[in-house]
N, C-alpha and C positions, 0 to 999 in steps of 0.2 A: 448576498447575505453572506460572511463565513463561516464552515463547519467550525466551531471551535475545539480544541482538545486540551481536555482540563486536566491537568498535571496528577491529578488523582485517579484516572483511568474511566473518565466519563465523552463522551464523545454529546457533546451539543448542539443543536441547530434549530432555528426556531424556536417552540416551547415543547422541544421535544429532547428527552435527557436518558440517553443508553452506555451500558457500563460496555469498556472495553477494555483491552491489555495493548500495553505498549514495550517498548522495549527493552531487555534485562541489564542492558548499559544507561537506563535512565534517560531524560532528555539531555540533548547537546548542542548547542550553536555551535563547535569545531567538530561536528559528523566526522568518521573516519569510516572509509572499508572493514569491517570485520569488530567494530566496540558495540554494536546489539545496542546502539542508542539510537531514540528517535530524535529526528533532527528536529530543532526548532527554526521556528519561520513561519512565514506565509506562502502558499504554495499554491500551484494552480491544480484543476482534477483534472488527467487524461481518462482515457480511453478505459472502459468497463472492458476485464474479458471475463468469460463466462466458459463453466462444459457444461455443453448443450445434452451429454447424458444424466448430466445431475439433476440441472434445472429444465422445467416441463417447458419454459418455452426465455426466451432472451429477459433479461431483468428488464422493469419501466424505466425507463432512466432518457434525463434530455443528453447524455454522455452517449460517444459513438461505444457500441455494445460490439464487441467480438468472439466469436466461439474461439474458445483454446482445444488447439487440436496439440496429438502428438509429440509433433514435430515443434513445439513453441517453446522458447528457452526465454532468456536473460544472461547475459553477461555480467558478471562481477568480476572479471580479470580488470586490474587495474593499468595492468601495462596492456592488455587489447584495444584495439581502434574502436573495438564496438562496446569496449566498455560502459555500463548503464543503459544497452540499448537492448529491443526485443531482437530476437534471433532465431535462427532456423537452426535446429537440429538434424545434425551431428555436427558439433561446431570444435572448433580445437581449444579455442580458450575455457578459463574455469568460466561455469555459469549453474542458472539452477532451472529445474524445467517447471513447466509454465502447468503439465500433467499431471498431477501428485496422486498419490496414493493413496494418502488421508482428504481432507474433506477440506482442508484450509484454502487454496486453490480452486474452491469448484466456483465464487463468483470471489473479484481480483479487480479493485481501481487502482488505476495506476495513482501514483504523487508525483508533480511534477519536481522534486528534488533535485538537484544538481545535474537540470535536461537542455537549458539554452542559454552558455555552453557548460558542456559537458568535464568537469574537473576529474583528471584520477585521480583516486585514493579518497576523493570525502562524500563514498557513501554509494549506494547501487539499489535499486530492486525495493523499494521503498514504497512500499502498497498498503491500501486498507482491502483486510481480508477476511476470513472468517477465523474466529477465532475458537482454542481450544477448548473443551468442555469445562475446564475448572478455570479459565483463563490465564492461560499460563503468559510470562513475559513471550516478546517476540523476536527476531534477531533485531528488531528496530522500527518493526511495521505496528500497522495499528490495527488491530482485531478485537471483531466486533460478529455478534452469534445471528448467526444467517439471515431471520428475517428482520432481525434489527439494522442489518447492512443494508437487503432489497427496500425495507421503512425507507431509511435512509436515501439513498439509490431513486425513489419515487420524488422525494424532497425537494434535492436539491435540483439544481438547474446549470450550465456549463460555465457560468459567470458566475459563480459560487466558487470559492477558494478556502484553503485549509487554512488555522492558524492556531499553529501551537507555540505556545508562552514560554517563555525561560522562564526561569522556578526559580523563583528569590530566594537566595540565601539568607536571607538575615531570619 
């Protein structure tokens, strides 16, 4: 069963519906690096990364759960061979750190967007992560309240995908 992203800012799964934040650039079929848009389409869900110092225990999930370390990052440099991949820091290319000073990446779900194969410039580091308290727009990710993200992880299994529909322009 897919996890549906309602373009009005809700994550829907089975009988559940949780408020979420989406990308500041809206929803786009032609996702590009740096546009701030959440990509439209059907995607698999990959690994769950979590901060062991912020979570009492690993999230309950059918997905693989991996502890975030201070040396983990994600390459967002379209000109580098590691583009849109988990990397070890330090790293020569532009990247973002998974071990953040804020709480947004305390629990992160990898969205399998632009992964197999990776196309340079078509978007990287698309995640489901924790929302800011006022649900400010993301850089292209989907963000939920921490408890809602943990609830979602308990309910889904590794065969459940993510569906983000295009917004009807009419």
